[in-house]
C-alpha positions as CSV (number, residue, x, y, z in Angstrom):
1,X,0.4,-151.5,-134.3
2,X,-1.0,-149.2,-131.6
3,X,0.7,-148.3,-128.4
4,X,-1.3,-149.5,-125.2
5,X,-3.7,-146.5,-124.5
6,X,-2.7,-146.3,-120.8
7,X,1.0,-147.0,-121.4
8,X,3.6,-144.1,-120.0
9,X,6.1,-142.9,-122.5
10,X,9.2,-144.9,-122.0
11,X,11.4,-142.0,-120.6
12,X,8.7,-141.7,-117.8
13,X,8.2,-145.4,-117.4
14,X,10.4,-146.7,-114.4
15,X,10.3,-150.2,-115.6
16,X,11.4,-149.0,-118.8
17,X,14.6,-147.6,-117.2
18,X,15.7,-150.7,-115.2
19,X,18.5,-151.3,-117.7
20,X,20.0,-147.6,-117.5
21,X,22.9,-148.8,-115.2
22,X,24.4,-150.5,-118.3
23,X,24.5,-147.8,-120.7
24,X,27.8,-146.2,-121.8
25,X,30.7,-147.2,-123.8
26,X,32.7,-150.2,-122.3
27,X,35.9,-152.2,-122.3
28,X,35.1,-155.9,-121.9
29,X,37.7,-158.2,-120.5
30,X,37.2,-162.1,-120.1
31,X,39.1,-165.1,-119.7
32,X,41.1,-166.0,-122.9
33,X,40.5,-162.9,-124.6
34,X,43.3,-162.0,-126.8
35,X,41.8,-159.3,-128.5
36,X,40.4,-155.9,-127.3
37,X,36.7,-156.7,-126.8
38,X,34.5,-153.3,-126.6
39,X,30.7,-152.8,-125.9
40,X,28.5,-149.7,-126.6
41,X,25.1,-149.9,-124.7
42,X,22.4,-146.8,-125.8
43,X,18.8,-146.0,-125.8
44,X,17.1,-146.0,-129.2
45,X,13.4,-145.9,-130.5
46,X,12.4,-142.8,-128.2
47,X,14.3,-144.4,-125.3
48,X,12.1,-147.6,-125.3
49,X,14.9,-149.9,-126.9
50,X,18.3,-150.8,-125.0
51,X,21.0,-151.9,-127.7
52,X,24.1,-153.3,-127.2
53,X,26.7,-153.4,-130.1
54,X,29.6,-155.4,-129.0
55,X,32.7,-156.9,-130.7
56,X,34.6,-159.6,-129.4
57,X,37.8,-159.0,-131.4
58,X,39.2,-161.5,-134.0
59,X,36.4,-160.3,-136.3
60,X,33.2,-161.7,-133.9
61,X,30.6,-159.0,-133.6
62,X,27.0,-158.9,-132.6
63,X,23.9,-157.1,-131.1
64,X,21.9,-157.3,-128.0
65,X,18.4,-155.7,-128.0
66,X,16.0,-155.5,-124.8
67,X,12.9,-153.8,-124.3
68,X,10.2,-153.6,-121.5
69,X,6.5,-154.3,-123.0
70,X,3.8,-152.2,-121.5
71,X,1.3,-154.7,-123.0
72,X,2.5,-157.9,-121.2
73,X,4.7,-155.7,-118.3
74,X,7.5,-158.1,-119.3
75,X,11.1,-157.9,-120.4
76,X,11.9,-159.4,-123.9
77,X,15.2,-159.5,-125.6
78,X,17.2,-160.6,-128.6
79,X,20.8,-161.6,-129.3
80,X,22.1,-161.9,-132.8
81,X,26.0,-162.1,-134.3
82,X,27.6,-162.0,-137.4
83,X,28.0,-165.7,-137.5
84,X,24.2,-166.4,-137.8
85,X,23.5,-167.2,-134.3
86,X,20.1,-165.7,-133.0
87,X,18.5,-166.3,-129.6
88,X,15.2,-164.7,-128.3
89,X,14.9,-164.1,-124.6
90,X,12.2,-163.7,-121.9
91,X,13.5,-162.0,-118.7
92,X,13.5,-160.2,-115.6
93,X,15.0,-156.9,-114.7
94,X,15.5,-155.2,-111.2
95,X,17.4,-152.1,-110.0
96,X,21.3,-153.2,-111.0
97,X,20.4,-156.8,-112.3
98,X,19.1,-158.4,-115.2
99,X,18.7,-161.9,-116.2
100,X,17.2,-163.5,-119.4
101,X,16.4,-167.0,-120.5
102,X,15.7,-168.8,-123.8
103,X,15.8,-171.9,-125.7
104,X,18.0,-172.5,-128.8
105,X,19.5,-175.5,-130.8
106,X,23.0,-176.8,-130.4
107,X,25.1,-178.1,-133.2
108,X,23.5,-182.0,-132.9
109,X,19.5,-180.4,-132.7
110,X,19.4,-180.8,-129.3
111,X,17.6,-178.1,-127.0
112,X,19.8,-175.9,-125.3
113,X,18.4,-173.5,-122.7
114,X,20.3,-170.2,-122.7
115,X,20.6,-167.7,-119.4
116,X,22.2,-164.4,-119.7
117,X,22.9,-162.2,-116.3
118,X,23.9,-158.5,-116.3
119,X,24.9,-157.4,-112.9
120,X,26.1,-154.0,-112.0
121,X,29.1,-154.4,-109.3
122,X,30.1,-151.0,-109.2
123,X,29.4,-147.4,-110.7
124,X,31.7,-148.1,-113.6
125,X,31.7,-151.9,-113.6
126,X,29.3,-154.5,-114.8
127,X,29.5,-158.2,-115.3
128,X,27.6,-160.3,-117.7
129,X,27.7,-164.1,-118.1
130,X,26.0,-166.5,-120.4
131,X,25.3,-170.0,-119.3
132,X,23.7,-173.1,-121.3
133,X,22.2,-176.1,-120.0
134,X,21.2,-179.2,-122.2
135,X,19.4,-180.8,-119.2
136,X,16.4,-178.3,-118.8
137,X,18.5,-176.3,-116.2
138,X,19.5,-178.9,-113.8
139,X,23.5,-178.2,-114.5
140,X,24.6,-174.9,-116.4
141,X,27.8,-174.3,-118.5
142,X,29.4,-170.7,-118.5
143,X,29.8,-170.1,-122.0
144,X,30.8,-166.4,-121.5
145,X,31.7,-164.6,-118.2
146,X,33.1,-160.9,-118.9
147,X,33.8,-157.7,-116.9
148,X,32.6,-154.4,-118.5
149,X,34.6,-151.6,-117.1
150,X,33.4,-147.8,-118.1
151,X,35.6,-146.4,-120.7
152,X,35.5,-142.5,-119.6
153,X,34.1,-142.7,-115.8
């Protein structure tokens, strides 16, 4: 599929660079964590794709993929893990923060709205939360809340 004729290359496009604050090797802590959790966030596809490879310990691992589309001027994302879960997101990214939304199905087939946020809280610290809503976003329940600390600041 051809690229948009007037699109800037990703390394030069300031919109594509908005998640760069998250790049790096991270140790991740969260309530109830009994094993070492890690995250490596890097650029791929000529710096057009932000990839997070994470492991939550105890054999659970996954990937998050995020990219800015010059075609529709929007951010898109996808989460997949080794337990067969896949979520697709649309989002907004500003300097130092990102928020993505997307629907999925719960264990009983109910529609679940997912919201994930990545927020820079310091040069070497990032927080990520994942919330779920079964009432179209009226009430949210935290499914994950983790603090990322850069391994080699």
